[in-house]
C-alpha positions as CSV (number, residue, x, y, z in Angstrom):
1,M,0.0,0.1,0.0
2,K,1.3,3.4,-0.8
3,N,2.0,6.0,1.8
4,I,-0.3,8.6,0.4
5,T,-3.0,6.1,0.4
6,R,-2.7,5.4,4.1
7,K,-2.4,9.0,4.8
8,E,-5.7,9.6,3.0
9,K,-7.3,6.3,4.8
10,I,-6.3,8.1,8.1
11,L,-7.8,11.4,7.0
12,D,-11.1,9.7,5.9
13,S,-11.3,7.8,9.3
14,A,-10.8,10.9,11.3
15,C,-13.2,12.8,9.4
16,E,-15.9,10.1,9.9
17,I,-15.3,10.3,13.6
18,F,-14.8,13.8,14.2
19,T,-18.2,14.5,12.4
20,V,-19.9,12.2,14.8
21,K,-17.9,12.8,17.9
22,G,-16.4,16.2,17.6
23,Y,-12.7,17.2,18.4
24,H,-12.7,16.5,22.3
25,G,-14.8,13.2,21.9
26,T,-12.4,11.5,19.6
27,S,-8.9,9.9,20.5
28,T,-6.0,9.3,18.1
29,T,-6.4,5.6,19.1
30,E,-9.8,5.4,17.8
31,I,-8.7,6.9,14.4
32,A,-5.9,4.6,14.1
33,K,-7.9,1.9,14.9
34,H,-10.7,2.8,12.3
35,A,-8.0,3.2,9.7
36,G,-6.3,0.2,10.5
37,V,-3.0,1.5,11.2
38,S,-0.8,2.2,14.3
39,Q,-0.9,5.3,16.1
40,G,2.9,5.6,15.3
41,L,2.0,5.9,11.7
42,L,-0.8,8.4,12.5
43,F,1.7,10.7,14.2
44,H,4.2,10.2,11.6
45,Y,1.9,11.5,9.1
46,F,-0.1,14.2,11.1
47,G,2.1,15.0,14.1
48,D,-0.8,15.3,16.7
49,K,-4.6,15.4,16.9
50,E,-4.9,19.1,16.4
51,N,-3.2,18.9,13.0
52,I,-5.5,16.0,12.0
53,W,-8.6,18.2,13.0
54,N,-7.2,21.2,10.9
55,M,-6.5,18.8,8.0
56,V,-10.1,17.5,8.2
57,N,-11.5,21.2,8.4
58,Q,-9.5,21.8,5.2
59,K,-10.7,18.7,3.5
60,V,-14.4,19.4,4.3
61,M,-14.2,23.0,3.0
62,Q,-12.6,22.2,-0.1
63,S,-15.2,19.5,-1.0
64,N,-18.2,21.7,-0.1
65,K,-17.7,25.2,-1.9
66,W,-20.4,27.7,-1.5
67,D,-22.2,28.7,-4.6
68,D,-23.0,32.3,-4.2
69,T,-24.4,32.9,-7.5
70,G,-27.4,35.3,-7.6
71,I,-26.9,36.0,-3.9
72,L,-24.0,38.4,-3.0
73,K,-25.2,41.3,-5.3
74,L,-26.9,44.6,-4.6
75,D,-29.4,45.0,-7.4
76,Q,-32.2,43.6,-5.3
77,N,-34.1,44.9,-2.2
78,F,-33.3,43.5,1.3
79,K,-36.1,40.9,1.2
80,E,-35.0,39.4,-2.0
81,F,-31.4,39.3,-0.9
82,L,-32.6,38.0,2.6
83,G,-34.6,35.2,0.9
84,N,-31.8,34.3,-1.5
85,L,-29.3,34.0,1.6
86,I,-31.7,31.9,3.6
87,I,-32.7,29.5,0.9
88,K,-29.1,28.9,-0.4
89,G,-27.9,28.6,3.0
90,S,-30.6,26.0,4.0
91,S,-29.7,24.1,0.6
92,L,-26.0,24.1,1.5
93,S,-26.8,22.6,5.0
94,L,-29.1,19.9,3.7
95,K,-26.8,18.8,0.8
96,N,-23.6,19.1,2.8
97,P,-24.5,17.7,6.3
98,E,-20.7,16.6,6.9
99,A,-19.5,20.2,6.6
100,M,-22.2,21.5,8.7
101,R,-21.5,19.1,11.4
102,V,-18.0,20.1,11.5
103,F,-18.8,23.6,11.4
104,T,-21.1,23.0,14.3
105,W,-18.3,21.1,16.3
106,N,-16.0,24.0,15.7
107,H,-18.6,26.3,17.1
108,L,-19.4,24.4,20.1
109,E,-15.7,23.5,21.1
110,F,-13.8,26.1,19.8
111,A,-15.9,29.2,20.0
112,S,-13.8,31.0,22.4
113,Q,-10.7,30.5,20.1
114,Q,-12.7,31.6,17.0
115,Q,-11.6,28.5,15.1
116,D,-15.1,28.5,13.7
117,E,-14.1,31.6,11.6
118,Q,-12.3,29.5,8.8
119,F,-15.7,28.4,7.7
120,F,-17.2,30.4,4.9
121,A,-15.2,33.3,6.2
122,A,-15.0,35.2,2.8
123,E,-18.6,34.8,2.1
124,M,-19.6,35.9,5.6
125,Q,-17.4,39.0,5.3
126,E,-19.1,39.7,1.8
127,C,-22.5,39.2,3.4
128,Q,-21.5,41.8,6.1
129,K,-20.7,44.4,3.6
130,I,-23.9,44.0,1.8
131,F,-25.9,44.3,5.1
132,A,-23.9,47.4,5.8
133,S,-25.0,48.9,2.5
134,Y,-28.5,48.2,3.2
135,Q,-28.0,50.1,6.4
136,E,-26.8,53.0,4.6
137,Q,-29.6,52.7,2.2
138,G,-32.1,53.0,5.2
139,Q,-33.6,49.6,4.4
140,V,-31.9,47.8,7.6
141,T,-31.6,49.1,11.0
142,K,-28.2,50.6,12.2
143,D,-29.0,49.5,15.9
144,L,-27.4,46.0,15.0
145,K,-24.0,45.2,13.8
146,P,-23.8,43.6,10.4
147,E,-21.7,40.7,11.9
148,F,-24.3,39.9,14.2
149,M,-27.2,40.0,11.7
150,V,-25.2,37.5,9.3
151,R,-24.5,35.1,12.0
152,F,-28.1,35.3,13.2
153,V,-29.1,34.6,9.6
154,F,-26.7,31.6,9.0
155,S,-27.9,30.2,12.3
156,L,-31.4,29.8,11.0
157,T,-30.4,26.9,8.9
158,H,-29.0,24.7,11.8
159,P,-32.4,23.2,12.6
160,L,-32.6,21.8,9.1
161,V,-29.3,20.0,9.7
162,L,-30.4,18.7,13.2
163,N,-33.5,17.4,11.5
164,Q,-32.2,16.3,8.0
165,A,-33.4,12.8,8.7
166,R,-37.0,14.0,8.7
167,V,-36.6,17.0,6.3
168,T,-35.7,17.7,2.8
169,H,-35.4,20.8,1.0
170,E,-38.7,20.2,-1.1
171,D,-40.8,19.4,2.0
172,S,-43.7,21.7,2.5
173,D,-42.7,22.1,6.3
174,C,-39.2,23.1,5.2
175,T,-40.6,25.7,2.8
176,S,-43.0,27.2,5.5
177,Y,-40.1,27.4,7.9
178,L,-37.9,29.2,5.2
179,N,-40.6,31.8,4.4
180,F,-41.3,32.4,8.1
181,C,-37.4,33.0,8.7
182,V,-37.5,35.5,5.8
183,D,-40.7,37.5,6.9
184,S,-39.6,37.4,10.6
185,V,-35.9,38.6,10.0
186,K,-37.1,41.2,7.5
187,K,-39.4,42.7,10.1
188,A,-36.7,42.2,12.9
189,F,-34.0,44.0,10.8
190,A,-36.0,46.5,9.3
191,S,-35.0,50.1,9.7
192,N,-37.6,52.2,11.9
193,V,-37.6,55.2,9.5
194,I,-39.2,53.3,6.6
195,N,-42.1,50.9,6.4
196,P,-41.1,47.4,6.8
197,E,-43.8,46.2,4.3
198,S,-42.2,48.2,1.8
199,L,-38.9,46.1,2.0
């Protein structure tokens, strides 16, 4: 067996276990056993568990690129942008549960170290700029920071991931939930200087 094949097998095993148990709930002994290799070989390739975790994060992100086509543009009103963002985000969550599980574990276990920042960092920064632009246009309240609003919107897709065994993107319940999210967030973020119903 070639070395690169063994390395990939270790990484695949780590990815499979990490997505279920998270970083702190997984041991290198368990990863090595699952991959059918010795711990010595595991440490030879990756050094330590933290490095394996970082490699898994990179692997997951590279295989789950976010298609932002039609979302990150300003020639739409806030409700249209919000609808596209939430629907596209929920679609990503349902189609890429592995990535969202790793994202969730990052957030739960490393929030204080901000290691979850690497997930969709560029997209989230771009969304923050767009939210700021809508604030300048008077469509969105200036009482909330763009970063908070973006993170809040992204968090709305998590329930779909947790219930993915029961929910698909085509389900009527899912559609109703997404429409509820769009309408509720639109009203919550609306500027008090204009009529929310005009957004």
